[in-house]
Backbone bond lengths (Angstrom), bond angles and torsions (degrees), N, CA, C in turn:
res aa  C-N    CA-C-N  psi(-1)  N-CA   C-N-CA  omega(-1)  CA-C   N-CA-C  phi
1 M - - - 1.476 - - 1.545 107.57 -
2 K 1.254 115.90 128.88 1.536 119.95 -178.17 1.474 112.66 -70.30
3 R 1.286 116.70 142.10 1.571 119.47 175.60 1.464 109.39 -89.16
4 V 1.313 116.35 155.89 1.498 123.54 173.40 1.475 108.29 -94.92
5 E 1.333 116.75 100.92 1.555 123.13 -177.14 1.574 103.15 -71.93
6 L 1.346 117.07 118.71 1.460 124.89 177.96 1.499 115.96 -62.49
7 F 1.400 112.37 -29.58 1.568 110.89 -177.04 1.427 109.22 -82.65
8 L 1.387 127.68 -5.78 1.387 131.48 168.16 1.471 116.70 -81.16
9 I 1.325 119.24 -14.33 1.388 124.98 -173.85 1.630 109.49 -95.38
10 P 1.254 118.78 123.91 1.590 121.72 176.34 1.430 113.72 -45.79
11 S 1.251 120.40 137.17 1.517 128.30 -177.45 1.432 110.22 -49.18
12 H 1.416 118.72 -45.04 1.494 115.20 -174.61 1.520 112.85 -69.44
13 V 1.388 116.71 -27.00 1.468 122.00 179.81 1.607 108.93 -68.87
14 L 1.423 112.17 -41.35 1.432 119.84 175.23 1.533 111.57 -59.18
15 M 1.230 111.75 -43.94 1.594 117.88 176.64 1.504 107.49 -60.26
16 R 1.247 117.23 -44.60 1.488 123.24 178.88 1.585 108.72 -60.86
17 M 1.263 121.96 -44.93 1.445 124.96 -176.02 1.570 108.84 -68.10
18 F 1.341 113.11 -42.81 1.585 117.73 178.68 1.565 106.35 -66.73
19 G 1.309 119.70 -32.35 1.384 119.14 175.27 1.531 116.15 -65.41
20 Y 1.309 113.90 -37.60 1.547 118.14 175.36 1.488 110.49 -66.84
21 L 1.428 118.00 -36.26 1.472 116.57 177.55 1.534 110.47 -68.66
22 A 1.384 115.44 -35.79 1.399 117.54 -179.01 1.542 113.56 -68.16
23 T 1.312 115.52 -34.20 1.445 124.75 179.79 1.558 110.79 -64.31
24 M 1.355 110.32 -48.02 1.536 113.68 177.69 1.476 112.89 -64.90
25 T 1.279 114.65 -40.06 1.509 122.53 -177.51 1.581 110.70 -65.39
26 V 1.384 116.60 -53.27 1.464 118.58 -176.18 1.541 107.52 -67.50
27 Q 1.330 115.06 -52.36 1.502 118.37 -175.34 1.517 112.31 -58.40
28 G 1.372 111.69 -41.97 1.515 116.45 -175.05 1.500 108.58 -71.37
29 V 1.321 119.69 -44.39 1.496 118.73 -177.90 1.575 110.22 -69.00
30 N 1.342 117.58 -39.31 1.456 118.61 173.53 1.460 114.25 -57.82
31 G 1.304 114.38 -42.64 1.543 115.88 177.08 1.398 112.60 -58.97
32 L 1.340 118.06 -45.50 1.553 122.60 -177.73 1.544 106.84 -66.87
33 I 1.353 119.95 -39.90 1.539 115.28 173.20 1.457 116.63 -59.20
34 M 1.304 113.22 -45.02 1.462 115.44 -179.63 1.537 112.77 -63.31
35 L 1.385 116.56 -39.74 1.355 121.18 -175.99 1.586 109.73 -67.74
36 S 1.373 116.28 -37.54 1.341 122.59 179.41 1.485 114.74 -69.95
37 S 1.396 115.96 -17.46 1.612 123.13 -177.27 1.524 104.23 -74.42
38 F 1.293 123.86 -23.14 1.380 120.66 -175.42 1.572 110.63 -82.18
39 R 1.328 109.01 74.43 1.538 114.94 178.36 1.587 112.43 -157.03
40 G 1.191 118.44 176.88 1.417 117.06 172.57 1.695 114.59 71.79
41 D 1.297 111.88 -147.27 1.519 116.92 176.67 1.548 113.97 -59.79
42 A 1.307 118.09 -30.28 1.381 123.08 -168.95 1.576 107.28 -68.71
43 M 1.379 115.94 -25.43 1.512 118.84 179.78 1.508 110.52 -81.46
44 R 1.219 118.81 -3.84 1.534 122.93 178.66 1.509 107.54 -81.22
45 D 1.296 116.85 -22.00 1.519 123.44 173.62 1.577 109.95 -74.10
46 T 1.313 115.74 111.79 1.422 116.10 -178.31 1.626 117.41 -61.58
47 K 1.325 110.46 -21.01 1.504 114.76 178.65 1.552 108.32 -77.16
48 V 1.315 115.98 -38.35 1.506 118.12 177.16 1.484 107.71 -69.69
49 L 1.316 116.50 -30.00 1.525 114.32 179.52 1.567 109.33 -71.71
50 L 1.230 117.80 -34.55 1.444 124.16 175.54 1.501 109.20 -55.26
51 Y 1.355 118.28 -54.02 1.317 124.78 179.27 1.539 115.95 -56.58
52 Y 1.400 113.41 -41.40 1.406 119.89 175.58 1.495 113.00 -59.94
53 N 1.321 119.00 -42.45 1.445 126.79 179.32 1.483 108.77 -66.07
54 N 1.371 122.47 -28.33 1.405 126.25 -175.33 1.501 115.50 -102.13
55 Q 1.404 113.12 7.77 1.562 112.84 -170.43 1.431 110.97 -69.12
56 T 1.305 128.02 -19.81 1.495 125.83 176.12 1.527 110.17 -82.90
57 R 1.306 117.91 -3.13 1.430 120.59 -175.35 1.544 113.47 -106.97
58 F 1.380 113.46 3.17 1.481 124.01 176.06 1.558 110.43 -87.67
59 I 1.243 117.32 127.46 1.513 118.08 -176.81 1.454 108.36 -67.70
60 S 1.325 123.10 -25.46 1.411 128.79 176.26 1.520 108.53 -56.43
61 C 1.296 118.41 -49.09 1.433 121.11 175.88 1.484 116.65 -63.23
62 W 1.335 114.10 -38.61 1.559 118.91 171.03 1.386 108.91 -57.92
63 T 1.329 118.40 -43.62 1.523 122.02 -171.97 1.509 109.90 -63.35
64 F 1.233 115.78 -48.61 1.523 118.47 -174.80 1.537 112.15 -72.49
65 V 1.389 114.83 -27.98 1.467 115.65 168.31 1.562 115.00 -69.54
66 F 1.325 110.13 -37.81 1.486 115.39 177.56 1.553 110.80 -61.69
67 Q 1.288 117.06 -35.43 1.419 124.43 -178.08 1.549 110.39 -70.91
68 I 1.345 121.35 -41.91 1.366 126.52 173.35 1.471 112.29 -61.08
69 V 1.383 118.37 -45.56 1.475 122.90 179.96 1.561 107.86 -64.61
70 Y 1.400 119.83 -43.89 1.392 122.00 -176.33 1.574 108.36 -61.29
71 A 1.330 114.76 -46.71 1.463 120.13 -176.86 1.493 109.66 -53.88
72 A 1.369 117.60 -44.58 1.420 123.79 -175.62 1.497 113.09 -66.54
73 I 1.422 113.19 -35.10 1.508 114.46 176.05 1.533 112.28 -78.89
74 A 1.269 116.52 -33.46 1.513 116.72 174.46 1.510 112.15 -67.63
75 L 1.255 118.09 -42.61 1.517 119.90 177.31 1.518 110.65 -57.37
76 A 1.386 116.34 -46.83 1.502 122.25 179.86 1.497 109.46 -60.86
77 S 1.403 113.29 -38.20 1.580 118.06 -178.21 1.509 107.93 -65.96
78 D 1.317 121.34 -43.56 1.429 123.91 -177.58 1.468 111.30 -70.77
79 V 1.281 122.42 -37.19 1.411 124.67 173.49 1.503 114.89 -57.28
80 V 1.363 112.39 -55.26 1.423 121.42 175.50 1.527 115.66 -58.00
81 T 1.295 117.22 -33.47 1.428 125.65 -179.00 1.614 106.91 -60.86
82 F 1.362 114.95 -46.84 1.458 117.24 -171.70 1.589 112.34 -94.28
83 K 1.364 113.08 8.09 1.466 113.65 168.55 1.451 116.67 -72.03
84 K 1.407 115.33 -25.14 1.438 122.97 179.81 1.512 112.83 57.49
85 D 1.340 113.51 37.24 1.509 117.93 -174.69 1.528 108.27 -113.02
86 K 1.374 115.17 118.23 1.438 118.14 -173.79 1.490 115.15 -54.19
87 K 1.410 115.22 -34.45 1.425 120.02 -169.85 1.554 107.14 -74.13
88 H 1.294 117.96 -8.25 1.470 117.47 176.22 1.496 112.67 -106.69
89 I 1.339 117.26 16.06 1.483 120.74 179.84 1.511 108.62 -65.98
90 E 1.381 115.43 -53.38 1.436 125.97 178.30 1.556 113.23 -45.43
91 H 1.280 111.88 -49.88 1.515 120.25 176.48 1.442 113.64 -68.24
92 L 1.261 121.36 -35.63 1.382 127.11 178.66 1.525 110.60 -67.13
93 Q 1.282 116.71 -45.75 1.500 118.78 178.51 1.561 111.07 -63.74
94 R 1.231 119.36 -32.18 1.455 118.19 174.05 1.482 114.88 -71.45
95 L 1.360 112.85 -38.79 1.425 118.59 178.77 1.520 112.62 -58.75
96 V 1.427 109.64 -49.54 1.502 118.33 -179.18 1.455 109.64 -58.54
97 T 1.270 120.29 -45.23 1.504 122.71 179.47 1.480 111.09 -59.17
98 I 1.284 116.23 -49.25 1.501 122.48 -178.76 1.571 109.42 -60.03
99 R 1.367 108.24 -47.15 1.552 117.84 -177.86 1.571 106.71 -59.49
100 D 1.417 122.86 -56.56 1.332 120.87 178.80 1.527 119.25 -50.99
101 V 1.343 113.64 -48.66 1.485 120.61 178.56 1.433 109.88 -62.17
102 F 1.238 121.18 -50.90 1.491 126.79 179.87 1.485 111.40 -51.64
103 F 1.309 114.48 -51.28 1.483 119.15 -172.78 1.570 109.60 -70.90
104 S 1.392 117.16 -46.36 1.479 123.13 -178.93 1.499 109.67 -65.91
105 S 1.238 120.35 -43.14 1.528 123.08 -164.28 1.379 112.57 -93.81
106 I 1.441 124.21 -27.57 1.363 127.34 -168.90 1.526 109.71 -121.42
107 I 1.248 117.10 -61.02 1.537 128.26 -171.64 1.470 105.73 -56.08
108 V 1.426 119.03 -55.50 1.522 118.83 -172.53 1.540 109.22 -66.47
109 P 1.292 119.95 -60.38 1.377 120.35 -165.68 1.563 109.74 -64.55
110 Y 1.399 119.53 -37.99 1.424 120.87 -173.84 1.483 108.90 -79.70
111 S 1.344 120.08 -35.69 1.509 118.79 179.34 1.523 109.63 -62.62
112 L 1.365 116.86 -45.67 1.482 119.81 -176.72 1.451 113.53 -69.85
113 V 1.319 116.43 -38.75 1.583 117.45 177.58 1.602 110.16 -69.23
114 V 1.341 117.74 -41.80 1.445 118.73 175.90 1.451 110.51 -54.66
115 S 1.348 119.43 -54.70 1.460 125.20 -171.71 1.598 109.88 -64.23
116 T 1.376 113.95 -55.08 1.444 112.99 -178.02 1.669 117.25 -61.70
117 E 1.320 110.60 -42.73 1.453 112.80 177.61 1.478 116.41 -69.46
118 F 1.397 113.07 -38.10 1.529 114.29 -179.20 1.569 107.30 -59.74
119 W 1.356 113.28 -52.65 1.472 116.73 -172.15 1.473 114.88 -68.30
120 A 1.340 118.98 -28.32 1.450 122.72 -179.81 1.621 105.19 -73.08
121 I 1.314 117.04 -41.10 1.449 117.26 177.26 1.556 111.70 -68.85
122 Y 1.366 112.47 -45.02 1.503 116.97 -177.46 1.541 110.53 -58.65
123 L 1.289 122.71 -44.83 1.447 126.86 179.84 1.545 109.73 -65.93
124 Y 1.289 117.60 -34.25 1.507 116.99 175.00 1.467 115.26 -71.88
125 D 1.374 115.04 -49.63 1.510 120.51 175.21 1.527 106.56 -166.57
126 R 1.323 113.76 102.30 1.491 125.43 -175.16 1.523 109.58 -54.96
127 N 1.335 120.40 -30.84 1.435 125.27 -179.94 1.452 115.83 -66.06
128 L 1.383 114.80 -9.64 1.448 120.97 176.75 1.450 115.82 -87.27
129 I 1.415 114.23 -18.54 1.437 119.56 -178.22 1.525 113.18 -133.45
130 L 1.275 125.36 -28.83 1.467 132.74 178.50 1.436 111.06 -148.47
131 P 1.316 123.53 79.00 1.434 124.11 -175.27 1.494 114.24 -56.22
132 S 1.344 118.21 149.90 1.335 119.72 -176.13 1.581 120.39 -56.76
133 F 1.396 113.96 -24.41 1.445 114.06 -179.48 1.542 111.38 -70.66
134 M 1.337 119.12 -8.05 1.415 123.26 168.51 1.548 115.60 -73.50
135 N 1.207 118.59 -2.01 1.404 127.25 176.25 1.538 109.04 -62.24
136 K 1.328 113.06 -28.02 1.506 123.11 178.68 1.433 108.63 -67.09
137 I 1.253 123.41 -19.06 1.441 126.90 -173.75 1.541 110.00 -115.20
138 I 1.351 115.16 -56.03 1.449 119.56 -168.06 1.472 108.78 -106.18
139 S 1.325 118.96 115.27 1.392 127.19 -179.14 1.525 108.73 -73.92
140 P 1.326 122.85 162.25 1.482 125.09 168.95 1.432 114.42 -46.92
141 L 1.384 115.00 -51.09 1.427 120.56 -178.44 1.569 111.90 -59.06
142 S 1.365 119.09 -47.22 1.420 119.16 -178.49 1.536 109.38 -68.07
143 N 1.304 120.10 -29.58 1.462 120.52 175.34 1.477 111.29 -65.42
144 H 1.252 118.46 -39.96 1.494 121.40 178.81 1.530 111.84 -71.08
145 I 1.261 116.84 -33.32 1.485 118.19 178.80 1.484 110.29 -66.72
146 V 1.381 117.14 -37.52 1.452 120.36 -173.41 1.554 106.08 -86.26
147 H 1.304 123.66 -32.62 1.420 120.77 -172.04 1.527 117.19 -114.74
148 T 1.367 114.93 -8.84 1.469 118.79 175.98 1.440 111.04 -113.03
149 C 1.334 120.60 -47.00 1.508 121.49 -172.16 1.461 113.77 -65.30
150 V 1.365 116.42 -14.65 1.474 116.90 -174.50 1.584 106.68 -70.20
151 V 1.370 116.72 -27.00 1.510 117.07 -177.37 1.571 110.70 -73.78
152 P 1.463 118.51 -52.51 1.405 114.24 175.17 1.552 119.98 -56.27
153 T 1.307 112.39 -25.96 1.523 121.49 175.71 1.558 106.03 -62.52
154 V 1.263 114.55 -49.47 1.565 120.38 -176.63 1.522 107.03 -68.15
155 L 1.293 124.94 -40.23 1.418 125.05 -179.63 1.505 110.25 -71.61
156 F 1.290 119.12 -34.04 1.471 128.36 176.30 1.513 110.30 -57.64
157 E 1.327 109.26 -44.42 1.536 117.63 -176.25 1.553 107.23 -70.77
158 M 1.343 115.84 -45.35 1.587 119.04 179.90 1.477 109.97 -58.24
159 A 1.333 118.17 -40.72 1.478 119.90 -172.76 1.447 114.14 -76.37
160 L 1.443 118.29 -22.12 1.435 121.17 -175.00 1.474 114.69 -114.06
161 R 1.322 117.81 3.35 1.456 121.44 178.54 1.525 109.74 -138.12
162 P 1.427 109.09 113.07 1.501 114.20 -177.29 1.562 111.61 -72.09
163 R 1.384 110.30 139.84 1.497 119.77 177.29 1.525 114.04 -138.54
164 K 1.242 115.90 148.46 1.447 116.51 175.41 1.504 109.51 -108.12
165 T 1.276 117.31 148.43 1.446 121.68 176.79 1.496 111.59 -63.90
166 P 1.347 116.84 122.62 1.487 114.33 -176.95 1.483 115.93 -64.19
167 K 1.300 121.81 154.56 1.414 122.34 -179.75 1.469 114.68 -68.39
168 S 1.366 111.53 -32.26 1.525 116.34 -179.14 1.562 103.13 -133.43
169 H 1.336 115.42 136.09 1.475 121.35 178.86 1.573 111.83 -96.37
170 K 1.230 117.31 4.68 1.454 121.90 -175.11 1.397 116.95 -56.95
171 W 1.333 114.78 -52.88 1.570 123.52 178.22 1.509 108.46 -57.78
172 N 1.374 121.37 -49.56 1.414 124.48 -174.99 1.508 111.87 -66.10
173 L 1.421 116.85 -44.05 1.392 122.14 173.31 1.472 116.48 -55.26
174 S 1.407 111.36 -41.33 1.480 122.56 -176.83 1.564 109.31 -62.28
175 V 1.404 117.91 -41.18 1.378 122.56 -177.16 1.547 105.76 -72.00
176 L 1.412 120.08 -42.70 1.374 122.14 177.29 1.683 108.58 -59.50
177 A 1.110 114.91 -43.90 1.535 116.68 176.13 1.465 115.90 -59.35
178 V 1.347 115.82 -42.88 1.453 119.14 -178.69 1.591 111.89 -64.34
179 V 1.286 112.79 -45.82 1.483 121.70 175.25 1.532 115.39 -57.10
180 T 1.322 111.88 -41.77 1.461 121.40 174.25 1.489 115.26 -63.24
181 L 1.351 110.84 -45.80 1.545 119.55 179.99 1.581 105.67 -61.08
182 V 1.277 116.71 -49.10 1.403 123.09 -177.68 1.571 110.77 -55.73
183 Y 1.366 113.95 -46.28 1.463 112.33 178.73 1.517 112.15 -74.86
184 L 1.286 124.97 -29.31 1.425 126.26 168.83 1.584 111.95 -54.33
185 C 1.325 111.53 -42.63 1.413 115.78 -179.06 1.557 111.70 -68.06
186 V 1.371 118.68 -34.02 1.424 120.77 176.90 1.523 105.99 -70.39
187 L 1.350 124.59 -34.93 1.484 119.72 -177.61 1.591 107.76 -72.28
188 L 1.308 116.69 -37.35 1.464 118.75 -175.84 1.561 104.94 -70.20
189 Y 1.305 118.50 -40.29 1.490 119.88 176.24 1.427 114.06 -58.93
190 S 1.313 118.60 -43.43 1.577 127.62 174.51 1.549 106.23 -52.36
191 Y 1.293 116.52 -52.93 1.451 116.73 -175.71 1.453 112.74 -68.62
192 Y 1.382 117.93 -38.46 1.464 119.32 179.15 1.500 110.82 -68.25
193 E 1.365 119.13 -32.28 1.508 121.34 178.98 1.545 118.25 -72.64
194 G 1.329 114.24 -40.25 1.462 119.26 176.94 1.382 120.97 -122.25
195 G 1.445 116.71 -2.15 1.439 115.47 177.65 1.451 116.86 80.64
196 K 1.392 115.39 10.91 1.428 121.53 -177.89 1.513 110.38 -144.46
197 W 1.310 117.16 144.98 1.511 120.77 179.01 1.524 107.29 -83.56
198 P 1.223 115.54 154.17 1.516 118.87 -179.00 1.483 110.86 -67.83
199 Y 1.406 115.99 -33.10 1.506 118.63 176.44 1.482 113.49 -94.88
200 P 1.309 117.60 131.38 1.394 121.36 175.01 1.552 119.89 -51.99
201 I 1.313 110.47 -37.32 1.506 124.11 179.23 1.550 109.63 -55.48
202 L 1.243 118.75 -38.50 1.467 124.17 -177.80 1.535 112.27 -72.65
203 T 1.348 111.93 -39.83 1.456 119.87 175.75 1.547 108.45 -65.05
204 Y 1.314 115.20 -44.72 1.500 122.68 178.54 1.562 113.75 -59.13
205 L 1.447 113.82 -41.70 1.442 116.55 -175.92 1.516 110.32 -85.67
206 Q 1.293 119.90 -16.85 1.463 120.95 -169.24 1.595 110.35 -56.59
207 G 1.218 111.54 143.52 1.459 117.91 -178.94 1.603 115.51 84.77
208 T 1.378 120.91 -3.28 1.435 129.05 -178.23 1.513 105.61 -114.69
209 I 1.388 110.71 160.88 1.434 115.76 175.83 1.553 113.02 -66.05
210 Y 1.320 114.65 -20.69 1.528 125.94 179.78 1.513 108.13 -62.61
211 F 1.226 117.37 -28.96 1.570 121.02 -176.91 1.468 108.41 -66.12
212 K 1.307 115.92 -50.07 1.465 121.56 -179.07 1.538 109.09 -67.31
213 I 1.347 115.79 -41.32 1.513 118.27 179.84 1.532 110.12 -58.39
214 F 1.410 115.09 -45.39 1.399 123.73 -176.00 1.544 109.70 -62.39
215 V 1.379 116.61 -50.73 1.529 121.75 179.71 1.514 110.20 -62.51
216 I 1.271 117.46 -41.86 1.485 118.61 -172.69 1.573 109.32 -76.46
217 G 1.332 114.05 -34.81 1.524 121.54 176.19 1.515 108.62 -60.77
218 T 1.350 117.97 -46.38 1.418 122.05 -175.88 1.512 108.69 -70.21
219 L 1.345 122.07 -39.15 1.465 121.59 179.00 1.501 109.87 -66.52
220 L 1.396 120.60 -36.77 1.438 119.02 -179.25 1.501 110.16 -74.63
221 S 1.291 121.77 -25.22 1.450 122.80 -175.49 1.530 110.66 -67.98
222 L 1.366 113.17 -30.27 1.465 117.33 -179.97 1.534 113.53 -58.63
223 P 1.278 119.01 -54.15 1.532 122.70 177.83 1.505 106.60 -66.82
224 A 1.344 119.41 -31.60 1.501 120.03 -178.00 1.556 108.00 -64.43
225 W 1.316 118.68 -47.40 1.456 120.30 179.21 1.609 109.33 -67.66
226 Y 1.323 116.72 -30.06 1.355 117.82 -178.63 1.571 109.88 -63.73
227 Y 1.309 117.39 -45.85 1.460 120.99 177.74 1.555 112.21 -69.09
228 M 1.352 115.63 -34.25 1.490 119.50 -177.26 1.521 108.97 -62.74
229 Q 1.387 115.94 -28.44 1.408 116.69 -177.75 1.608 115.65 -63.71
230 W 1.335 111.92 -28.89 1.498 117.32 -177.51 1.539 107.31 -80.33
231 C 1.322 118.67 -20.15 1.487 117.22 -178.88 1.506 105.01 -83.11
232 I 1.392 117.46 -32.40 1.476 119.41 174.92 1.489 112.87 -69.43
233 T 1.434 114.45 -38.80 1.389 116.44 -177.75 1.647 112.89 -70.66
234 K 1.239 115.15 -36.26 1.507 117.33 171.21 1.534 113.90 -60.31
235 I 1.296 118.80 -33.30 1.479 118.46 179.87 1.546 108.25 -72.99
236 I 1.391 120.41 -38.48 1.346 124.88 177.32 1.497 116.53 -70.18
237 W 1.306 115.29 -47.73 1.478 120.47 -174.65 1.524 106.45 -119.03
238 R 1.391 113.95 106.85 1.379 126.75 170.56 1.584 108.29 -74.00
239 E 1.236 119.58 168.87 1.446 127.71 -176.86 1.493 103.84 -65.10
240 D 1.436 126.56 -43.53 1.399 128.43 -172.46 1.572 104.57 -68.95
241 C 1.243 120.92 -41.20 1.525 126.68 176.84 1.548 110.00 -60.52
242 L 1.372 115.10 -40.94 1.443 111.99 -179.09 1.594 112.91 -72.68
243 E 1.275 115.99 -29.31 1.591 122.53 -179.90 1.457 104.22 -71.15
244 K 1.408 120.28 -39.49 1.410 123.41 -176.19 1.583 111.04 -67.94
245 E 1.412 112.34 -40.41 1.403 117.41 179.26 1.501 113.76 -67.45
246 K 1.380 111.86 -38.95 1.521 115.44 176.57 1.544 114.28 -58.46
247 N 1.283 115.26 -36.36 1.474 123.05 -178.79 1.524 115.17 -69.16
248 T 1.341 113.67 -20.88 1.531 116.26 177.72 1.488 114.25 -87.30
249 L 1.377 115.54 -12.71 1.443 119.53 178.86 1.487 117.18 -84.08
């Protein structure tokens, strides 16, 4: 089995690979810490218990899991790329395809929507998104890892990995639509099951025109951020930069 010689890998690719390891470690450890906090006296609070039961229904939890999975796929892709082994070419092509679609369709739009909407609501009235009683479970550091660090991670990837705007966005947007539909089904099931939305803001807005405005605005912001990423990518990676990067691999 051929080894991957680190000194043959460009410095920015090494930084990218270490970034993937950091993402998996930080998000993974933070997730375990938050999960382990749901115990003892905190679980006697029925409101905390409700959050515990709904933890898999929060899009923030989905997003940090998405980031861990993406980091693992991206790291594997980079390692296989620099093995220079022909028998791995087919596997590499599959990994690169999955990697590109995963990042463009899920990681970028969901990370940016989660962070921007969470902090906008939190700064207005935190009880509408993360009530103060959750301080028993989620520390300020954990909160920032879940809701803030996802953005630098995305920008880090954009800056260190060249990408071309796809000729057609149909496939990427289809994946985004499927994931969004699945999550909407989870939200609706949560309401059907217990008569309450996982998020306090939805309960607060229900019955008003602002409920529809909030939901529609959130749904429209996903494709908006999807398209915005290509504008940012074009600024970072000009055609001559892309060609130069291609020649180094």
